[in-house]
C-alpha positions, 0 to 999 in steps of 0.5 A: 664530346660526351653522352648523357642519358636523357631524363624524363623531362629531357632537359639537356646538360647545361653547357653555358658560357660564363665559365660553366665547366661540367654538366654536374657542377654544384653551387660551390663551383659556380662563377660570380653571379651564379649563386655564390657571391651575389646570393642569388639562387641557382637557376631553378632551385627556388620555387619562383626561379626568378633569377634565371628561369630560362637558363637551361634552354638558353644555354643550349639554344643560344648561349653567349659563347656559341662555341661551347654549345654542342649539337646533340642527338637522341639515340635509342640504344637496344641491348638484351631486349632492353631499350635506353634513351641516350643523348649524345653530342654529334662529335662524340666518337664511337669509343665514347658512346661505348663508354656511355653504354657501359655505364648504362648496362654494365657491359664493358666496351671491349665486350660490346658489338655496337651496330649502326649500318654495320659495326660502329667504328670507334675512332669516328664521330657520330657525325662522320657516320651520319647518325641522325636524331632518333637513330636505333643503335643495336648492341650485342654482347654479354657481361663477364658473368654471362659469358662465364656461365655460358662458355664454361660448359661449352669449353668442357664439352669441346674438350670432351669431343676432342678427346673422343675424336682422338680415339676414333678414325678421322671423321672424313673416313667414316661412312656417313661422311664419305658418301657426301665427300665422294661427290667431290668439291662443289663447283661453286664453293668459295675459294680457300686461303691456306695458312691464313685466319680471316674475319667472317665475310660480309656475304653468306658462306655458300656453295657447301654441302649438308649431310644429304648432299644438298647445297647449304649456306651459312649467314651470320646475323651478328646484330640479331645474335643468330646463325641462319642455315639456309638450303633450297627448301628452308632457312633455319634461324638459330640463336647463337646461344642455342648452339652447344658446340662447333667441331671441325676437321680438315678434309683429307687430300683437301686440307684447305677445306674443313667439314664442320658440325654445329651441335644443336642439342645435347648429344652427337645425334644433333650435329648439323654437318656442313662440308667444304668450309674454307679453312680461313673462316673456321676459327672465325666461325667457332669464335663467333658462334661460341662467343669467344670474340667477347674476350677481345 
C-alpha cells in the first residue's frame, strides 16, 4: 500500500495492468504499446490525447488486472494548524502513513503522535482501524529544530531548580505545603504502584489536592497538546508549550506519592502545586508536558 498527496485535479496514481510498476514511471519505462515502440504518445501528453484519453480513470476504476487496483481514501491531515490532503491506500499501514506525513511536513515518524480515535497503531492498516473517506487525522509533534529551541532552556531551568532544591529543606516540610499535607491522603486518590513507571492513563488523574486544599484533576489532551487542570469551580486549559518546567518530590512517609508543581510563568511564584500524585505516573507527566516523548 502507499499514500499520495492529491493534486488539485485529484487524479490518482496510475496502477494500471499491462506491467505498469510505479506511479512515477516515465515514457522510457513504459511497456510496448504505451509510447515506446509503437510511437504512440503517452496518454494525456499530446493536446488531442487521442490514443488513450481515458487511461487514468480506466486504470483506477476498471483496469484489466483487478488485483492491481488499490482501494483509496482521501484523508485530511492536520498538523501545526496546517491542513494537508493525502490520498492513501486502505491497505496502507499506520507506519506508511507516518512516512507520508514525514515527506509532507518534515516531521520524522519517531516524533509524530498520529491521532485517529486515539493513537494510531503503526502495524495495523487503515482498513483495520476503520478509516473512512474524508477522515481527519490529527498529528502532534515538533521538528528537531523546534524541540531543541524549546527544550534547551527548559532543561537548563530544570537543572537550576534541582540545584536550588538541594540547598533547601525538603519541600514537604515547608509550612505552605504542610498545611495541605497535614490533611492526610485523600480518600478517593488513585492507587499508587511503587517501583514502576507507567504510561499516562486514558482517564483523568483525579482525587488530588491543590495548594488551597481543594480537589484537583489533571487531564492530558494529547491531540490538542494541552494540559487541563480542573477544580470544582473551573478548568484551566494550558498549552503544553506554555509550561516552563515540572518539579516533583516524594511525600515523606508516603513515598509512593509525590507533590508536583507546574511552572506557568517565569518565577517560582507561578508554580501550580498538586499533591498526592501516584508515583508511577510522575515520569510520564514530566515527559509529556516537557516534550521528552518526542525523542523516542
